[in-house]
N, CA, C and O atoms as a GROMACS GRO file, in nm:
protein
  476
    1MET      N    1   0.089  -0.116  -0.004
    1MET     CA    2   0.000   0.002  -0.005
    1MET      C    3   0.098   0.134   0.005
    1MET      O    4   0.180   0.153   0.096
    2GLY      N    5   0.075   0.211  -0.093
    2GLY     CA    6   0.136   0.342  -0.087
    2GLY      C    7   0.077   0.451  -0.012
    2GLY      O    8  -0.045   0.462   0.000
    3SER      N    9   0.160   0.533   0.040
    3SER     CA   10   0.123   0.653   0.100
    3SER      C   11   0.182   0.778   0.058
    3SER      O   12   0.294   0.780   0.007
    4MET      N   13   0.108   0.889   0.079
    4MET     CA   14   0.176   1.018   0.036
    4MET      C   15   0.206   1.103   0.152
    4MET      O   16   0.115   1.139   0.226
    5SER      N   17   0.318   1.136   0.170
    5SER     CA   18   0.360   1.210   0.301
    5SER      C   19   0.400   1.348   0.262
    5SER      O   20   0.471   1.363   0.162
    6THR      N   21   0.360   1.447   0.332
    6THR     CA   22   0.399   1.582   0.330
    6THR      C   23   0.469   1.619   0.476
    6THR      O   24   0.438   1.575   0.587
    7PHE      N   25   0.568   1.710   0.441
    7PHE     CA   26   0.640   1.770   0.557
    7PHE      C   27   0.654   1.905   0.564
    7PHE      O   28   0.651   1.972   0.460
    8ARG      N   29   0.671   1.965   0.690
    8ARG     CA   30   0.700   2.098   0.689
    8ARG      C   31   0.814   2.115   0.782
    8ARG      O   32   0.827   2.034   0.873
    9SER      N   33   0.902   2.215   0.769
    9SER     CA   34   1.034   2.208   0.843
    9SER      C   35   1.026   2.321   0.944
    9SER      O   36   0.968   2.426   0.918
   10TYR      N   37   1.090   2.294   1.068
   10TYR     CA   38   1.093   2.391   1.175
   10TYR      C   39   1.249   2.377   1.218
   10TYR      O   40   1.302   2.266   1.218
   11LYS      N   41   1.312   2.477   1.249
   11LYS     CA   42   1.435   2.496   1.329
   11LYS      C   43   1.434   2.439   1.466
   11LYS      O   44   1.352   2.484   1.547
   12ALA      N   45   1.517   2.343   1.501
   12ALA     CA   46   1.541   2.275   1.625
   12ALA      C   47   1.574   2.383   1.728
   12ALA      O   48   1.674   2.451   1.702
   13GLU      N   49   1.511   2.408   1.834
   13GLU     CA   50   1.573   2.505   1.959
   13GLU      C   51   1.638   2.413   2.056
   13GLU      O   52   1.712   2.458   2.143
   14ALA      N   53   1.613   2.283   2.045
   14ALA     CA   54   1.690   2.189   2.134
   14ALA      C   55   1.680   2.056   2.048
   14ALA      O   56   1.603   2.049   1.952
   15ALA      N   57   1.762   1.951   2.089
   15ALA     CA   58   1.774   1.826   2.016
   15ALA      C   59   1.639   1.759   2.015
   15ALA      O   60   1.565   1.759   2.113
   16VAL      N   61   1.610   1.700   1.899
   16VAL     CA   62   1.473   1.636   1.877
   16VAL      C   63   1.509   1.496   1.824
   16VAL      O   64   1.566   1.491   1.715
   17GLU      N   65   1.484   1.393   1.884
   17GLU     CA   66   1.504   1.243   1.834
   17GLU      C   67   1.397   1.225   1.741
   17GLU      O   68   1.292   1.287   1.750
   18GLY      N   69   1.422   1.139   1.648
   18GLY     CA   70   1.310   1.084   1.554
   18GLY      C   71   1.194   1.029   1.602
   18GLY      O   72   1.194   0.957   1.701
   19PHE      N   73   1.087   1.060   1.536
   19PHE     CA   74   0.952   1.000   1.569
   19PHE      C   75   0.897   1.063   1.693
   19PHE      O   76   0.796   1.010   1.740
   20ARG      N   77   0.945   1.166   1.753
   20ARG     CA   78   0.880   1.227   1.878
   20ARG      C   79   0.780   1.332   1.842
   20ARG      O   80   0.769   1.384   1.731
   21ILE      N   81   0.712   1.356   1.942
   21ILE     CA   82   0.596   1.461   1.931
   21ILE      C   83   0.672   1.588   1.952
   21ILE      O   84   0.765   1.601   2.031
   22ILE      N   85   0.622   1.686   1.868
   22ILE     CA   86   0.703   1.825   1.865
   22ILE      C   87   0.586   1.932   1.902
   22ILE      O   88   0.467   1.905   1.883
   23LYS      N   89   0.621   2.032   1.948
   23LYS     CA   90   0.547   2.155   1.960
   23LYS      C   91   0.623   2.278   1.922
   23LYS      O   92   0.743   2.265   1.896
   24HIS      N   93   0.569   2.396   1.915
   24HIS     CA   94   0.621   2.534   1.875
   24HIS      C   95   0.730   2.556   1.968
   24HIS      O   96   0.726   2.520   2.086
   25GLY      N   97   0.841   2.622   1.905
   25GLY     CA   98   0.946   2.670   1.993
   25GLY      C   99   0.914   2.807   2.036
   25GLY      O  100   0.797   2.845   2.024
   26SER      N  101   1.007   2.891   2.089
   26SER     CA  102   0.978   3.012   2.140
   26SER      C  103   0.970   3.131   2.040
   26SER      O  104   0.928   3.241   2.078
   27ALA      N  105   1.015   3.106   1.900
   27ALA     CA  106   0.996   3.182   1.793
   27ALA      C  107   0.919   3.122   1.664
   27ALA      O  108   0.905   3.000   1.649
   28ASP      N  109   0.877   3.204   1.586
   28ASP     CA  110   0.814   3.146   1.462
   28ASP      C  111   0.905   3.049   1.408
   28ASP      O  112   1.025   3.062   1.433
   29ALA      N  113   0.857   2.941   1.329
   29ALA     CA  114   0.922   2.841   1.243
   29ALA      C  115   1.041   2.763   1.320
   29ALA      O  116   1.134   2.709   1.261
   30THR      N  117   1.025   2.764   1.460
   30THR     CA  118   1.099   2.684   1.552
   30THR      C  119   1.012   2.574   1.610
   30THR      O  120   0.889   2.580   1.616
   31THR      N  121   1.090   2.468   1.653
   31THR     CA  122   1.021   2.356   1.746
   31THR      C  123   1.120   2.303   1.853
   31THR      O  124   1.243   2.304   1.850
   32ILE      N  125   1.041   2.261   1.940
   32ILE     CA  126   1.116   2.151   2.046
   32ILE      C  127   1.018   2.029   2.071
   32ILE      O  128   0.906   2.024   2.021
   33LYS      N  129   1.068   1.936   2.150
   33LYS     CA  130   1.013   1.823   2.178
   33LYS      C  131   0.887   1.860   2.285
   33LYS      O  132   0.900   1.936   2.380
   34ALA      N  133   0.776   1.796   2.253
   34ALA     CA  134   0.668   1.819   2.351
   34ALA      C  135   0.712   1.742   2.480
   34ALA      O  136   0.780   1.640   2.475
   35THR      N  137   0.665   1.803   2.600
   35THR     CA  138   0.706   1.744   2.724
   35THR      C  139   0.578   1.715   2.825
   35THR      O  140   0.591   1.675   2.941
   36ALA      N  141   0.451   1.744   2.757
   36ALA     CA  142   0.331   1.743   2.856
   36ALA      C  143   0.212   1.717   2.762
   36ALA      O  144   0.216   1.753   2.644
   37ALA      N  145   0.106   1.652   2.816
   37ALA     CA  146  -0.004   1.634   2.744
   37ALA      C  147  -0.086   1.768   2.718
   37ALA      O  148  -0.179   1.774   2.638
   38THR      N  149  -0.041   1.872   2.793
   38THR     CA  150  -0.123   1.988   2.786
   38THR      C  151  -0.046   2.103   2.685
   38THR      O  152  -0.079   2.221   2.675
   39ASP      N  153   0.060   2.037   2.617
   39ASP     CA  154   0.143   2.126   2.522
   39ASP      C  155   0.061   2.143   2.394
   39ASP      O  156  -0.014   2.054   2.355
   40LYS      N  157   0.076   2.261   2.329
   40LYS     CA  158   0.002   2.274   2.210
   40LYS      C  159   0.100   2.183   2.103
   40LYS      O  160   0.210   2.222   2.065
   41LEU      N  161   0.042   2.063   2.067
   41LEU     CA  162   0.116   1.974   1.985
   41LEU      C  163   0.102   1.998   1.834
   41LEU      O  164  -0.004   2.038   1.785
   42LEU      N  165   0.208   1.971   1.767
   42LEU     CA  166   0.202   2.004   1.628
   42LEU      C  167   0.189   1.857   1.538
   42LEU      O  168   0.141   1.848   1.425
   43GLY      N  169   0.240   1.760   1.611
   43GLY     CA  170   0.246   1.637   1.532
   43GLY      C  171   0.370   1.574   1.575
   43GLY      O  172   0.410   1.588   1.690
   44THR      N  173   0.445   1.489   1.469
   44THR     CA  174   0.564   1.408   1.498
   44THR      C  175   0.674   1.461   1.391
   44THR      O  176   0.653   1.512   1.281
   45ALA      N  177   0.788   1.436   1.452
   45ALA     CA  178   0.918   1.464   1.366
   45ALA      C  179   0.936   1.353   1.297
   45ALA      O  180   0.898   1.245   1.342
   46ASP      N  181   0.998   1.365   1.175
   46ASP     CA  182   1.050   1.246   1.088
   46ASP      C  183   1.140   1.137   1.162
   46ASP      O  184   1.137   1.140   1.286
   47GLY      N  185   1.198   1.067   1.117
   47GLY     CA  186   1.279   0.956   1.173
   47GLY      C  187   1.421   0.977   1.213
   47GLY      O  188   1.491   0.894   1.270
   48LEU      N  189   1.456   1.099   1.177
   48LEU     CA  190   1.614   1.127   1.191
   48LEU      C  191   1.625   1.221   1.330
   48LEU      O  192   1.546   1.311   1.356
   49ASP      N  193   1.722   1.186   1.401
   49ASP     CA  194   1.754   1.259   1.526
   49ASP      C  195   1.814   1.403   1.469
   49ASP      O  196   1.887   1.399   1.371
   50LYS      N  197   1.783   1.524   1.529
   50LYS     CA  198   1.816   1.650   1.492
   50LYS      C  199   1.884   1.720   1.607
   50LYS      O  200   1.832   1.716   1.719
   51ALA      N  201   1.997   1.783   1.586
   51ALA     CA  202   2.061   1.868   1.684
   51ALA      C  203   2.011   2.021   1.684
   51ALA      O  204   1.953   2.070   1.587
   52VAL      N  205   2.035   2.087   1.793
   52VAL     CA  206   2.008   2.230   1.782
   52VAL      C  207   2.048   2.306   1.665
   52VAL      O  208   2.164   2.299   1.625
   53GLY      N  209   1.949   2.388   1.600
   53GLY     CA  210   1.994   2.449   1.477
   53GLY      C  211   1.954   2.367   1.356
   53GLY      O  212   1.930   2.436   1.256
   54GLU      N  213   1.943   2.253   1.342
   54GLU     CA  214   1.915   2.173   1.236
   54GLU      C  215   1.746   2.173   1.210
   54GLU      O  216   1.668   2.186   1.304
   55PHE      N  217   1.710   2.161   1.098
   55PHE     CA  218   1.578   2.141   1.050
   55PHE      C  219   1.488   2.014   1.080
   55PHE      O  220   1.510   1.912   1.015
   56VAL      N  221   1.401   2.016   1.161
   56VAL     CA  222   1.312   1.907   1.185
   56VAL      C  223   1.201   1.895   1.092
   56VAL      O  224   1.139   2.000   1.073
   57ASP      N  225   1.165   1.798   1.032
   57ASP     CA  226   1.064   1.772   0.948
   57ASP      C  227   0.954   1.726   1.026
   57ASP      O  228   0.963   1.622   1.092
   58LEU      N  229   0.843   1.804   1.023
   58LEU     CA  230   0.715   1.775   1.082
   58LEU      C  231   0.625   1.689   0.988
   58LEU      O  232   0.597   1.742   0.880
   59ASN      N  233   0.581   1.580   1.009
   59ASN     CA  234   0.506   1.500   0.921
   59ASN      C  235   0.358   1.554   0.934
   59ASN      O  236   0.288   1.548   1.036
   60ASP      N  237   0.326   1.604   0.821
   60ASP     CA  238   0.195   1.678   0.803
   60ASP      C  239   0.086   1.593   0.746
   60ASP      O  240  -0.025   1.641   0.724
   61SER      N  241   0.114   1.462   0.721
   61SER     CA  242   0.023   1.368   0.648
   61SER      C  243  -0.103   1.319   0.735
   61SER      O  244  -0.112   1.341   0.856
   62ALA      N  245  -0.185   1.259   0.669
   62ALA     CA  246  -0.298   1.209   0.754
   62ALA      C  247  -0.264   1.097   0.824
   62ALA      O  248  -0.344   1.060   0.910
   63VAL      N  249  -0.144   1.020   0.801
   63VAL     CA  250  -0.093   0.924   0.868
   63VAL      C  251   0.053   0.936   0.920
   63VAL      O  252   0.138   0.956   0.833
   64GLY      N  253   0.086   0.928   1.019
   64GLY     CA  254   0.235   0.958   1.073
   64GLY      C  255   0.276   0.848   1.147
   64GLY      O  256   0.200   0.754   1.167
   65GLU      N  257   0.386   0.852   1.187
   65GLU     CA  258   0.460   0.753   1.280
   65GLU      C  259   0.505   0.818   1.411
   65GLU      O  260   0.536   0.937   1.413
   66VAL      N  261   0.508   0.742   1.523
   66VAL     CA  262   0.538   0.798   1.651
   66VAL      C  263   0.603   0.700   1.734
   66VAL      O  264   0.566   0.583   1.723
   67ARG      N  265   0.699   0.731   1.819
   67ARG     CA  266   0.763   0.619   1.910
   67ARG      C  267   0.676   0.632   2.045
   67ARG      O  268   0.633   0.738   2.091
   68LEU      N  269   0.658   0.501   2.099
   68LEU     CA  270   0.560   0.502   2.212
   68LEU      C  271   0.643   0.510   2.338
   68LEU      O  272   0.759   0.469   2.346
   69GLY      N  273   0.574   0.570   2.441
   69GLY     CA  274   0.633   0.574   2.572
   69GLY      C  275   0.555   0.470   2.672
   69GLY      O  276   0.577   0.469   2.793
   70GLY      N  277   0.466   0.384   2.609
   70GLY     CA  278   0.401   0.285   2.709
   70GLY      C  279   0.317   0.199   2.609
   70GLY      O  280   0.323   0.211   2.487
   71THR      N  281   0.244   0.117   2.674
   71THR     CA  282   0.150   0.040   2.592
   71THR      C  283   0.032   0.080   2.539
   71THR      O  284  -0.052   0.124   2.618
   72VAL      N  285   0.002   0.074   2.405
   72VAL     CA  286  -0.104   0.148   2.326
   72VAL      C  287  -0.179   0.036   2.251
   72VAL      O  288  -0.123  -0.068   2.215
   73ALA      N  289  -0.310   0.062   2.229
   73ALA     CA  290  -0.395  -0.042   2.166
   73ALA      C  291  -0.450   0.044   2.042
   73ALA      O  292  -0.472   0.164   2.053
   74ARG      N  293  -0.468  -0.017   1.941
   74ARG     CA  294  -0.539   0.044   1.837
   74ARG      C  295  -0.659   0.122   1.861
   74ARG      O  296  -0.752   0.069   1.922
   75GLY      N  297  -0.668   0.256   1.813
   75GLY     CA  298  -0.778   0.328   1.840
   75GLY      C  299  -0.765   0.418   1.950
   75GLY      O  300  -0.843   0.513   1.954
   76ASP      N  301  -0.668   0.402   2.055
   76ASP     CA  302  -0.644   0.493   2.166
   76ASP      C  303  -0.610   0.615   2.125
   76ASP      O  304  -0.542   0.622   2.022
   77ALA      N  305  -0.646   0.732   2.192
   77ALA     CA  306  -0.609   0.869   2.179
   77ALA      C  307  -0.467   0.875   2.237
   77ALA      O  308  -0.436   0.819   2.342
   78LEU      N  309  -0.371   0.957   2.148
   78LEU     CA  310  -0.247   0.970   2.187
   78LEU      C  311  -0.206   1.105   2.228
   78LEU      O  312  -0.253   1.198   2.162
   79THR      N  313  -0.126   1.133   2.326
   79THR     CA  314  -0.064   1.246   2.363
   79THR      C  315   0.076   1.238   2.413
   79THR      O  316   0.131   1.128   2.412
   80ALA      N  317   0.140   1.346   2.458
   80ALA     CA  318   0.301   1.335   2.472
   80ALA      C  319   0.312   1.296   2.629
   80ALA      O  320   0.230   1.320   2.718
   81ASP      N  321   0.426   1.234   2.637
   81ASP     CA  322   0.477   1.209   2.785
   81ASP      C  323   0.605   1.313   2.804
   81ASP      O  324   0.640   1.392   2.716
   82ALA      N  325   0.656   1.303   2.908
   82ALA     CA  326   0.780   1.407   2.929
   82ALA      C  327   0.903   1.393   2.839
   82ALA      O  328   0.999   1.470   2.841
   83ASN      N  329   0.889   1.273   2.752
   83ASN     CA  330   1.005   1.264   2.666
   83ASN      C  331   0.966   1.288   2.527
   83ASN      O  332   1.050   1.270   2.439
   84GLY      N  333   0.828   1.335   2.495
   84GLY     CA  334   0.799   1.348   2.355
   84GLY      C  335   0.751   1.224   2.286
   84GLY      O  336   0.729   1.219   2.164
   85LYS      N  337   0.735   1.108   2.384
   85LYS     CA  338   0.693   0.978   2.322
   85LYS      C  339   0.536   0.985   2.341
   85LYS      O  340   0.487   1.063   2.423
   86ALA      N  341   0.458   0.902   2.265
   86ALA     CA  342   0.319   0.890   2.268
   86ALA      C  343   0.278   0.802   2.354
   86ALA      O  344   0.327   0.689   2.354
   87VAL      N  345   0.183   0.838   2.440
   87VAL     CA  346   0.095   0.773   2.544
   87VAL      C  347  -0.052   0.792   2.538
   87VAL      O  348  -0.101   0.892   2.487
   88VAL      N  349  -0.123   0.693   2.593
   88VAL     CA  350  -0.265   0.695   2.577
   88VAL      C  351  -0.320   0.804   2.680
   88VAL      O  352  -0.267   0.816   2.791
   89THR      N  353  -0.422   0.878   2.641
   89THR     CA  354  -0.486   0.968   2.719
   89THR      C  355  -0.645   0.948   2.716
   89THR      O  356  -0.706   0.927   2.612
   90THR      N  357  -0.703   0.955   2.837
   90THR     CA  358  -0.845   0.956   2.845
   90THR      C  359  -0.890   1.090   2.927
   90THR      O  360  -1.007   1.108   2.963
   91THR      N  361  -0.784   1.182   2.952
   91THR     CA  362  -0.806   1.285   3.041
   91THR      C  363  -0.870   1.395   2.960
   91THR      O  364  -0.819   1.420   2.850
   92VAL      N  365  -0.978   1.466   3.001
   92VAL     CA  366  -1.054   1.565   2.944
   92VAL      C  367  -0.941   1.683   2.948
   92VAL      O  368  -0.863   1.694   3.042
   93GLY      N  369  -0.941   1.760   2.849
   93GLY     CA  370  -0.844   1.865   2.841
   93GLY      C  371  -0.695   1.841   2.795
   93GLY      O  372  -0.612   1.931   2.784
   94ASN      N  373  -0.674   1.716   2.773
   94ASN     CA  374  -0.528   1.681   2.724
   94ASN      C  375  -0.544   1.708   2.572
   94ASN      O  376  -0.648   1.687   2.510
   95ARG      N  377  -0.431   1.755   2.522
   95ARG     CA  378  -0.403   1.775   2.368
   95ARG      C  379  -0.360   1.620   2.312
   95ARG      O  380  -0.293   1.538   2.374
   96ILE      N  381  -0.407   1.607   2.202
   96ILE     CA  382  -0.380   1.477   2.127
   96ILE      C  383  -0.318   1.510   1.987
   96ILE      O  384  -0.330   1.621   1.934
   97ILE      N  385  -0.253   1.405   1.935
   97ILE     CA  386  -0.189   1.413   1.788
   97ILE      C  387  -0.293   1.330   1.698
   97ILE      O  388  -0.307   1.358   1.579
   98GLY      N  389  -0.361   1.231   1.756
   98GLY     CA  390  -0.448   1.164   1.688
   98GLY      C  391  -0.479   1.032   1.753
   98GLY      O  392  -0.493   1.024   1.875
   99PHE      N  393  -0.489   0.931   1.674
   99PHE     CA  394  -0.519   0.794   1.724
   99PHE      C  395  -0.449   0.688   1.666
   99PHE      O  396  -0.426   0.686   1.546
  100ALA      N  397  -0.402   0.575   1.765
  100ALA     CA  398  -0.329   0.480   1.730
  100ALA      C  399  -0.381   0.397   1.616
  100ALA      O  400  -0.501   0.369   1.613
  101ASP      N  401  -0.298   0.356   1.522
  101ASP     CA  402  -0.339   0.270   1.400
  101ASP      C  403  -0.303   0.140   1.410
  101ASP      O  404  -0.342   0.053   1.332
  102ALA      N  405  -0.210   0.118   1.526
  102ALA     CA  406  -0.163  -0.013   1.551
  102ALA      C  407  -0.146  -0.030   1.701
  102ALA      O  408  -0.148   0.070   1.774
  103SER      N  409  -0.130  -0.135   1.743
  103SER     CA  410  -0.103  -0.152   1.895
  103SER      C  411   0.056  -0.169   1.913
  103SER      O  412   0.121  -0.213   1.819
  104GLY      N  413   0.113  -0.137   2.023
  104GLY     CA  414   0.229  -0.143   2.056
  104GLY      C  415   0.293  -0.124   2.196
  104GLY      O  416   0.218  -0.096   2.290
  105VAL      N  417   0.401  -0.136   2.211
  105VAL     CA  418   0.468  -0.123   2.375
  105VAL      C  419   0.587  -0.020   2.350
  105VAL      O  420   0.628   0.026   2.243
  106VAL      N  421   0.630   0.004   2.475
  106VAL     CA  422   0.731   0.120   2.489
  106VAL      C  423   0.856   0.101   2.386
  106VAL      O  424   0.918  -0.004   2.373
  107ASP      N  425   0.880   0.217   2.318
  107ASP     CA  426   0.987   0.219   2.227
  107ASP      C  427   0.948   0.174   2.091
  107ASP      O  428   1.023   0.199   1.997
  108ASP      N  429   0.841   0.111   2.073
  108ASP     CA  430   0.807   0.052   1.926
  108ASP      C  431   0.749   0.206   1.844
  108ASP      O  432   0.698   0.302   1.902
  109VAL      N  433   0.773   0.194   1.717
  109VAL     CA  434   0.726   0.309   1.634
  109VAL      C  435   0.594   0.248   1.562
  109VAL      O  436   0.589   0.143   1.498
  110ILE      N  437   0.505   0.328   1.583
  110ILE     CA  438   0.366   0.270   1.522
  110ILE      C  439   0.322   0.379   1.428
  110ILE      O  440   0.371   0.492   1.433
  111PRO      N  441   0.221   0.343   1.336
  111PRO     CA  442   0.147   0.454   1.263
  111PRO      C  443   0.030   0.508   1.346
  111PRO      O  444  -0.030   0.435   1.425
  112TYR      N  445   0.001   0.631   1.327
  112TYR     CA  446  -0.114   0.688   1.393
  112TYR      C  447  -0.195   0.778   1.282
  112TYR      O  448  -0.140   0.828   1.184
  113LEU      N  449  -0.333   0.791   1.313
  113LEU     CA  450  -0.400   0.866   1.231
  113LEU      C  451  -0.404   1.015   1.283
  113LEU      O  452  -0.460   1.040   1.390
  114ARG      N  453  -0.346   1.110   1.207
  114ARG     CA  454  -0.336   1.230   1.256
  114ARG      C  455  -0.455   1.310   1.271
  114ARG      O  456  -0.519   1.336   1.169
  115ALA      N  457  -0.501   1.361   1.398
  115ALA     CA  458  -0.618   1.432   1.425
  115ALA      C  459  -0.597   1.526   1.539
  115ALA      O  460  -0.648   1.504   1.649
  116LEU      N  461  -0.526   1.628   1.516
  116LEU     CA  462  -0.486   1.725   1.624
  116LEU      C  463  -0.608   1.755   1.702
  116LEU      O  464  -0.713   1.754   1.636
  117GLY      N  465  -0.617   1.783   1.835
  117GLY     CA  466  -0.726   1.832   1.901
  117GLY      C  467  -0.711   1.830   2.049
  117GLY      O  468  -0.599   1.825   2.100
  118VAL      N  469  -0.816   1.833   2.118
  118VAL     CA  470  -0.825   1.840   2.268
  118VAL      C  471  -0.912   1.708   2.305
  118VAL      O  472  -1.018   1.690   2.244
  119TYR      N  473  -0.875   1.628   2.391
  119TYR     CA  474  -0.956   1.512   2.424
  119TYR      C  475  -1.080   1.558   2.517
  119TYR      O  476  -1.161   1.475   2.557
   0.00000   0.00000   0.00000
């Protein structure tokens, strides 16, 4: 099955590992790793680790990939943990990047259906 991916680039204000959830940085066109479920989430970085000053590609497609911070089941709503990894949320008011499209455990990289919003 083919998929079409689109990306937008942001300059890293801090190191961002691949497949991590990211948020806006302190200036326009910058990004940092998300560290809380209440952060204003953008989505996920591409699969390459980036250092400060390098460009992080945000996966802006309908289906992205994310590294897990815990056990996830297909269909679970996903938010960020303190390390920018995806974890399940059922807490009203938490920001989400979308919904798991596969089940997995900590440090797996799984596909997710991008649907930015608030749980």
